[in-house]
KEPARO-751917 format. One record per residue: residue in one letter; x, y, z of N, C-alpha, C, O, CB in turn. Coordinates in steps of 0.1 Angstrom, whole numbers, padded with zeros to 4 digits, always signed. Atoms other than C-alpha are relative to their C-alpha. Glycine has a CB too. Layout:
# KEPARO-751917
AXYZXYZXYZXYZXYZ
...
END
This chain:
# KEPARO-751917
M+0010-0012+0000-0001+0001+0001+0009+0010-0001+0019+0009+0006-0010+0003+0013
V-0007-0013+0000+0013+0035-0008-0005+0011+0009-0017+0015+0008+0000+0004-0013
S+0004-0011-0008+0012+0062+0017+0000+0013-0007+0010+0017-0013+0009+0000+0011
V-0002-0014+0006+0003+0095+0004+0001+0011+0008-0008+0012+0016-0010+0003-0009
P-0002-0012-0010+0015+0128+0021-0013+0007+0001-0021+0008-0009+0012+0011-0004
V+0011-0008-0003-0012+0148+0036+0005+0012+0006+0016+0012+0012-0011-0008+0009
W-0004-0013-0006-0012+0184+0045-0009+0000+0013-0021-0002+0012-0002+0013-0010
Q+0006-0003-0011-0020+0189+0082+0002+0012+0007+0014+0016+0006+0002-0010+0008
P-0004-0012-0006-0023+0219+0102+0009-0002+0013+0007-0012+0020-0012+0009+0004
V-0007+0001-0012+0003+0225+0129-0005+0007+0010-0005+0001+0021+0011+0002-0001
V+0007-0006-0009-0013+0252+0147-0015+0002-0004-0017+0006-0015+0006+0012+0004
A+0014-0001+0001-0050+0252+0150-0003+0014+0004+0001+0021+0013-0008-0011+0009
A+0007-0014-0002-0070+0283+0147-0008+0001+0010-0011-0009+0017-0009+0004-0011
L+0009+0000-0011-0092+0296+0172-0011-0009-0001-0016-0012-0012-0005+0013+0004
S+0010+0010+0001-0119+0273+0181-0015+0007-0002-0025+0001-0002+0000-0010+0015
S+0013-0009+0001-0147+0301+0177-0004-0002-0016+0005-0004-0024+0002+0018+0004
T+0004+0001+0012-0168+0300+0147+0003+0013-0010+0001+0014-0022-0014-0004+0002
H-0003-0012+0006-0158+0335+0139+0015+0003+0000+0020+0013+0005-0007+0010+0007
A-0016-0002+0002-0122+0331+0132+0004+0012-0008-0003+0014-0018+0006-0013-0007
A-0004-0012+0006-0104+0362+0120+0004-0005-0015+0011-0015-0017+0014+0007+0008
P-0002+0006+0014-0103+0358+0080+0017+0002-0004+0021-0003-0014-0010+0009-0011
R-0016-0001+0004-0063+0369+0080+0006-0008+0013+0018-0006+0016+0006+0019-0001
A-0008+0008-0010-0056+0344+0110+0012-0007-0008+0010-0013-0019-0010-0011+0008
A-0010+0010+0006-0024+0327+0102+0001-0012+0006+0000-0014+0018+0013+0006+0001
S-0001+0014-0004-0020+0290+0103+0013-0005-0008+0016+0001-0018-0013-0009-0003
A-0010+0008+0001+0009+0268+0098-0002-0013-0005-0007-0021+0002+0005+0000+0010
W+0003+0013+0005+0007+0238+0074+0013-0009-0002+0022-0005-0008-0006+0001-0012
Q-0011+0010+0001+0030+0208+0077-0003-0011-0009-0014-0017-0009+0003-0004+0012
L+0005+0014+0008+0034+0179+0051+0004-0011+0009+0015-0014+0013+0007-0002-0016
F-0002+0014-0007+0028+0148+0069+0000-0011-0007-0009-0011-0016-0009-0003+0010
D-0001+0013+0007+0036+0114+0056-0002-0009+0008+0008-0012+0015+0011-0003-0007
P+0003+0010-0010+0019+0088+0076+0009-0011-0001+0011-0018+0010-0013-0004-0002
G-0008+0012+0001+0042+0060+0062+0014+0002+0002+0023-0007+0003-0001-0006-0013
N-0015-0004-0002+0073+0080+0068+0003+0003+0015+0000+0013+0020+0003+0012-0008
S-0006-0001-0015+0088+0076+0104+0010+0012+0001+0014+0014+0013+0007-0013+0004
Q-0010-0009+0000+0113+0104+0095-0007+0014-0003+0000+0021-0010+0012-0003-0009
N+0006-0013+0001+0087+0134+0094+0009+0010+0005+0012+0009+0017-0014+0001+0007
Q-0006-0011-0005+0106+0166+0098-0007+0014+0002-0017+0017-0004+0009+0002-0008
C+0005-0014-0002+0099+0200+0109+0000+0008-0012+0009+0005-0020+0008+0008+0010
A-0001-0008+0012+0092+0225+0083+0012+0009-0002+0016+0012-0014-0010+0009-0001
A-0013-0008-0001+0123+0245+0092+0011-0008-0008+0020-0003-0015+0004+0001+0015
V-0011+0008+0005+0143+0215+0081-0002-0002-0014+0008-0001-0021+0002-0013+0007
R+0004+0003+0013+0127+0209+0050+0002+0013-0011+0005+0013-0023-0016-0004+0000
V+0001-0012+0008+0126+0244+0039+0017+0004-0001+0021+0007-0012-0010+0013+0007
T-0012-0005-0002+0162+0253+0050+0010-0013-0002+0021-0011-0007+0001+0008+0014
G-0010+0010+0001+0178+0217+0050+0011+0001+0012+0021-0006+0012+0007+0001-0014
D-0009-0002-0011+0195+0229+0082-0006-0005+0013-0016+0001+0017+0003+0013+0000
R+0004+0005-0012+0191+0208+0115+0003+0011+0012-0002+0008+0022+0005-0014+0002
S-0006-0008-0007+0207+0238+0133-0011+0008+0007-0009+0014+0018+0009+0007-0007
Y+0011-0009-0006+0174+0257+0139-0010-0008+0006-0021-0004+0008-0006+0009-0011
L+0009+0010-0009+0158+0229+0158+0003+0001+0015+0014+0003+0018+0002-0015-0003
Y-0002+0001-0014+0153+0229+0195-0007-0014+0004-0019-0012+0009-0005+0013+0007
S+0005+0013-0001+0145+0191+0199+0000-0004+0015+0007+0002+0024+0008-0009-0010
R+0003+0004-0015+0135+0172+0231+0014-0006+0005+0016-0006+0017-0012-0012+0001
D-0013+0004-0008+0171+0157+0234+0009+0012+0003+0020+0010+0009+0008-0010-0009
Q-0009-0013-0004+0185+0194+0237-0005+0005+0012-0001+0016+0016-0001+0011-0010
R+0007-0005-0013+0163+0197+0268+0003-0007+0012+0004-0019+0011-0014+0000+0000
I-0001+0006-0012+0169+0191+0304-0016-0002+0005-0023+0008+0006+0010+0009+0010
V+0013-0001-0004+0136+0176+0315-0002-0010+0013-0012-0007+0020-0008-0003-0012
K+0001+0007-0013+0140+0150+0343+0006+0007+0011+0016+0014+0010+0006-0015+0000
T-0004-0007-0014+0142+0160+0379+0014-0004+0003+0022+0004+0006-0009-0004+0012
D-0015+0003-0002+0174+0139+0383+0010+0009-0008+0021+0013-0003+0003-0015-0003
E-0011-0007+0007+0192+0157+0356+0001+0015+0002+0011+0022-0001-0003-0001-0014
F-0001-0014-0005+0182+0192+0370+0009-0001+0013+0018+0006+0015-0015+0006+0002
S-0006+0002-0014+0193+0180+0404+0016-0001+0000+0023+0005+0009-0006-0013+0006
S-0013+0003+0001+0227+0168+0391+0009+0012-0004+0021+0013-0002+0001-0010-0010
V-0005-0014+0005+0234+0203+0376+0000+0009+0011+0011+0014+0014-0010+0007-0012
F+0003-0008-0010+0220+0222+0406+0010-0002+0010+0014+0007+0016-0013-0002+0005
R-0008+0004-0011+0243+0203+0430+0013+0010+0000+0018+0015+0009+0004-0015-0001
L-0013-0009+0001+0273+0223+0415-0002+0015+0003-0013+0020+0004+0006-0001-0014
R+0001-0015-0003+0282+0260+0422-0004+0006-0012-0001+0002-0023+0012+0006+0005
P+0003-0009+0013+0269+0285+0398+0013+0003-0006+0024+0004+0001-0007+0014+0003
V-0013+0000+0008+0293+0291+0369+0001+0014-0002+0012+0020-0002-0001-0008-0014
Y-0001-0014+0006+0282+0326+0359-0013+0008+0007-0023+0002+0010-0001-0002-0019
R+0013-0007-0004+0258+0353+0373-0001+0014-0007+0009+0021-0010+0000+0003+0017
T+0002-0011+0004+0242+0382+0358-0010+0008+0010-0014+0003+0020-0003-0001-0013
A+0007-0008-0009+0221+0411+0372-0014-0008+0005-0018-0006+0017-0003+0013-0008
H+0013+0006-0001+0187+0388+0369+0003-0017-0001-0006-0024+0003-0010+0007-0011
F+0001+0014+0002+0200+0353+0362+0013-0008+0005+0024-0001+0007-0002-0003-0015
V-0010+0007-0004+0223+0325+0373+0001-0013-0008-0009-0020-0011+0000-0003+0014
L-0006+0010+0008+0243+0300+0352+0003-0012+0007+0011-0010+0016+0011+0004-0007
Y-0006+0010-0006+0248+0265+0363+0001-0010-0012-0008-0013-0019-0008-0005+0011
A-0004+0008+0011+0267+0241+0340+0008-0011+0005+0015-0011+0015+0007+0006-0009
R-0005+0014-0002+0279+0205+0339+0005-0006-0012-0002-0006-0022-0010-0010+0006
N-0003+0007+0013+0300+0187+0313-0008-0013-0001-0010-0019+0009+0015-0003-0001
N+0007+0011+0001+0279+0159+0298+0009-0011-0009+0020-0008-0015-0014+0005-0006
D-0006+0010+0011+0289+0127+0277-0008-0001-0011-0005-0011-0018+0001-0014+0004
L+0008-0001+0012+0264+0137+0249+0008+0008-0010+0017+0015-0007-0012+0006+0002
P-0007-0008+0009+0273+0150+0216-0003+0015-0002+0002+0022-0010-0001-0006-0012
L+0006-0014+0001+0253+0183+0222-0001+0005+0013+0000-0001+0024-0014+0001-0007
A+0002-0008-0013+0247+0209+0247-0016-0002+0002-0024-0004-0007+0004+0017+0000
R+0017-0001-0005+0212+0207+0268-0003+0013+0008+0006+0019+0015-0005-0015+0009
L+0006-0013-0008+0192+0235+0284-0010-0004+0009-0019-0013+0007-0006+0012-0011
G+0013+0000-0008+0170+0238+0313-0001+0015+0004+0008+0023+0005+0001-0010+0014
V+0002-0015-0003+0152+0270+0321-0009-0001+0014-0017-0010+0015-0009+0009-0013
V+0008-0002-0014+0138+0279+0358-0004+0013+0000+0004+0022-0001+0009-0003+0013
A+0004-0014-0003+0118+0308+0361-0012-0001+0011-0022-0007+0007-0006+0008-0015
A+0009+0002-0010+0099+0309+0394-0010+0011+0000-0007+0022-0003+0007-0001+0013
K+0010-0011-0002+0067+0327+0401+0001+0010+0009-0005+0020+0007-0011-0005+0003
R-0006-0011-0010+0083+0345+0430+0006+0011-0007+0003+0023-0005+0011-0007+0010
M-0010-0011+0006+0107+0362+0408-0008+0004-0013-0006+0016-0015+0015-0006-0004
A+0008-0007+0012+0083+0368+0376-0017-0003+0005-0021-0014+0001+0005-0008-0017
P+0011+0004-0004+0048+0368+0392-0011-0001-0012-0022-0007-0010-0005+0009+0010
R+0011+0002+0011+0029+0370+0356+0004-0013-0009+0016-0015-0011+0000+0014-0011
A-0002+0010+0009+0029+0340+0334+0006+0004-0013+0015-0003-0018-0011-0007-0002
V-0003-0005+0011+0033+0362+0304+0016+0004+0001+0023+0003-0009-0010+0010-0004
T-0013-0003-0001+0066+0373+0318+0010-0013+0000+0021-0013-0006+0001+0009+0013
R-0007+0014-0004+0079+0337+0328+0001-0006-0014+0012-0011-0019-0010-0010+0010
N+0000+0006+0015+0069+0325+0292+0009+0008-0008+0016+0002-0017-0014+0000-0007
T-0010-0006+0009+0090+0353+0276+0012-0003+0003+0020-0005-0006+0000+0014-0001
I-0014+0004-0006+0119+0346+0298+0005-0012-0007+0016-0013-0013+0000-0003+0016
K-0004+0013+0006+0118+0310+0286+0002+0000-0015+0009-0008-0021-0009-0010+0005
R+0000-0001+0015+0112+0319+0250+0012+0006-0005+0018+0000-0014-0011+0007-0005
V-0010-0007+0005+0139+0343+0246+0013-0009+0006+0023-0007-0001+0000+0015+0005
T-0009+0010-0003+0162+0317+0264+0003-0012-0008+0015-0015-0011-0003-0004+0009
R+0000+0008+0010+0154+0291+0242+0006+0002-0013+0014-0005-0019-0012-0003-0001
E-0006-0006+0014+0160+0311+0212+0014+0004-0001+0020+0002-0012-0007+0012-0004
L-0015-0004+0000+0193+0323+0222+0009-0013+0000+0019-0013-0006+0004+0010+0014
F-0008+0015-0002+0204+0286+0232-0001-0005-0014+0009-0009-0020-0007-0012+0012
R+0001+0006+0016+0190+0274+0196+0008+0007-0009+0011+0001-0018-0015+0001-0007
Q-0010-0009+0009+0211+0302+0179+0014-0005+0003+0022-0004-0006-0001+0016+0003
T-0013+0001-0003+0242+0292+0196+0004-0016+0004+0016-0019+0007+0001+0010+0012
A-0003+0014-0005+0238+0254+0203+0011-0006-0008+0018-0014-0001-0013-0009-0002
L-0007+0007+0008+0260+0242+0175+0015+0004+0006+0025-0003+0006-0003+0003-0016
A-0013-0006-0004+0289+0263+0189+0004-0004+0014+0016-0005+0017-0001+0016-0001
L+0000+0003-0013+0283+0254+0226+0008-0011+0003+0008-0020-0005-0013-0003+0005
P-0005+0013-0002+0304+0228+0243-0009-0010+0005-0021-0008+0006+0011+0000+0008
Q+0010+0011-0003+0290+0196+0253-0003+0001+0017+0004-0005+0025+0006-0017-0005
V+0004-0002-0015+0273+0207+0288-0014-0001+0000-0021+0001-0010+0005+0011+0006
D+0014-0002-0003+0240+0206+0305+0002+0013+0007+0011+0016+0015-0007-0012+0010
C-0001-0015-0007+0234+0242+0314-0015+0004+0003-0025+0002-0004+0008+0012-0011
I+0014-0004-0006+0204+0255+0336+0003+0016+0001+0012+0021+0007-0005-0009+0016
V+0001-0013-0003+0195+0291+0334-0012+0003+0009-0023+0000+0006-0001+0008-0012
R+0006-0003-0011+0179+0302+0365-0004+0017+0003+0005+0025+0006+0008-0005+0011
L+0002-0016-0003+0160+0337+0371+0002-0001+0015-0004-0009+0022-0015+0006-0004
S-0004-0001-0012+0174+0347+0404-0003+0014+0007-0001+0015+0019+0015-0003+0000
K+0005-0012-0004+0160+0383+0409-0011+0004-0006-0012+0002-0018+0009+0009+0000
P+0013-0003+0006+0126+0397+0403+0002+0008-0013+0011+0016-0014-0009+0009+0010
V-0004-0011+0012+0125+0414+0369-0012+0010-0002-0009+0020-0008+0002-0008-0015
N+0009-0010+0001+0092+0432+0371-0011-0002+0014-0009-0011+0022-0006-0001-0014
S+0012+0000-0010+0060+0437+0396-0012-0002-0007-0013-0002-0020-0002+0013+0007
K+0014+0002+0004+0023+0430+0392-0004+0012-0006-0011+0012-0016-0010-0004+0011
S+0004-0012+0004+0019+0468+0389+0004+0004-0013-0004+0011-0020+0003+0009+0008
G-0005-0007+0015+0041+0474+0357-0007-0011-0009-0014-0020-0005+0019+0001-0003
P+0003+0009+0012+0036+0458+0323+0006-0013+0001+0016-0014+0008+0006+0007-0014
A-0004+0012-0002+0039+0421+0321+0014-0002-0009+0025-0007-0004-0012-0009-0004
T-0011-0001+0009+0063+0426+0291+0001+0010-0009-0009+0016-0012+0001-0011-0006
N-0001-0012+0012+0076+0451+0267+0012-0001-0007+0019-0011-0004+0000+0014+0006
A-0012+0001+0009+0104+0458+0241+0015+0003+0009+0025-0003+0006-0003+0012-0012
R-0009-0001-0007+0126+0471+0268+0005-0013+0009+0017-0015+0010-0001+0011+0006
L-0002+0009-0008+0124+0443+0291+0006-0013-0010+0016-0019-0006-0013-0002+0007
K-0006+0010+0007+0130+0417+0263+0015+0004-0006+0024-0004-0008-0010-0004-0012
A-0014-0005+0003+0161+0436+0252+0011-0002+0010+0022-0008+0007-0001+0015-0002
E-0006+0005-0013+0175+0434+0288+0000-0014+0002+0011-0019+0005-0008+0006+0011
L+0000+0014-0004+0166+0399+0291+0011-0007-0012+0018-0016-0009-0016-0006-0001
R-0008+0005+0012+0184+0393+0256+0015+0002+0002+0024-0006+0000-0005+0007-0014
D-0014-0003-0004+0215+0411+0267+0008-0010+0010+0018-0016+0009+0000+0014+0006
E-0005+0009-0010+0219+0393+0299+0001-0016-0004+0012-0022-0002-0009+0002+0014
L-0003+0013+0004+0214+0358+0285+0011-0001-0012+0017-0012-0014-0012-0006-0004
S-0012+0002+0009+0238+0366+0257+0013-0001+0007+0022-0008+0002+0001+0011-0010
Q-0011-0001-0008+0263+0372+0283+0002-0012+0006+0014-0016+0006-0001+0010+0011
L-0002+0012-0005+0257+0339+0299+0005-0010-0010+0013-0019-0006-0011-0005+0006
F-0004+0010+0008+0260+0319+0266+0014+0003-0006+0021-0006-0011-0009-0002-0011
A-0012-0005+0005+0290+0340+0255+0011-0005+0011+0022-0009+0008+0000+0018-0003
F-0009+0007-0010+0306+0328+0288+0003-0013-0002+0015-0018-0001-0005+0000+0012
L-0002+0015+0001+0300+0292+0281+0008-0002-0012+0016-0012-0012-0015-0007+0000
L-0009+0001+0015+0316+0296+0244+0013+0002+0004+0021-0006-0001-0003+0012-0011
N-0016-0004-0002+0349+0311+0261+0004-0006+0013+0015-0002+0018+0002+0016+0000
A-0004+0003-0013+0349+0292+0294+0011-0011-0005+0007-0018-0015-0013-0005+0011
T-0008+0010+0002+0380+0268+0292-0003-0012+0007+0002-0022+0002+0012+0003+0002
A+0005+0010-0009+0365+0245+0319-0010-0007-0008-0011-0019-0005-0006+0004+0012
F+0009+0008+0009+0339+0235+0292+0003-0001-0015-0006-0002-0023-0013+0006+0001
A-0004-0001+0012+0360+0236+0262-0005-0012-0009-0006-0023-0003+0014+0002+0000
R+0005+0011+0007+0347+0214+0233+0010-0013+0000+0022-0010-0002-0002+0004-0014
K-0009+0011+0001+0363+0179+0233+0004-0002-0015-0005-0001-0024-0008-0013+0007
P-0005+0002+0014+0383+0171+0202-0008-0011-0006-0010-0021+0002+0015-0002-0001
E+0007+0011+0005+0365+0149+0178+0011-0010-0008+0021-0006-0014-0012+0006-0011
N-0009+0009+0006+0382+0117+0167-0004-0002-0015-0015-0005-0018-0001-0013+0007
T+0003+0001+0011+0385+0115+0131+0008-0011-0008+0006-0013-0020+0001+0012-0005
END
């Protein structure tokens, strides 16, 4: 039996019957017979460096605990970076944004999104480490706006400092590849 590729929505539109006529939706080619279905970014660019896959995330409690046991590697005004060498061929990221430090979910999600994006952009250059970025100081209060361009720019600058430190740290230098 031949499997025929099917176009399926990746992001569902609003569940309302009055959806906006200009609502954007992304469609992805899904081949039910192909176990190697890829993200649209890979098909379009042919470059896997734009992915942030599950194997690049620290998800298990034990993995977080093993990195947190170590002393912080680097600090900025609002963030603390914990890092530990791993035996995997890639760097992995964990993000901790406590409600006490960012009371609004919008702010916490923005922090996580900006962190993941910067990690994704530098992942290929990073050494083989498990790194956790933890929000350590409050970024805003409930009285101010949840997020704005100034806050995003400040977060991006601080997080760039963290990843730049990892790139330049001799303790986490990339292992030479055997060819």
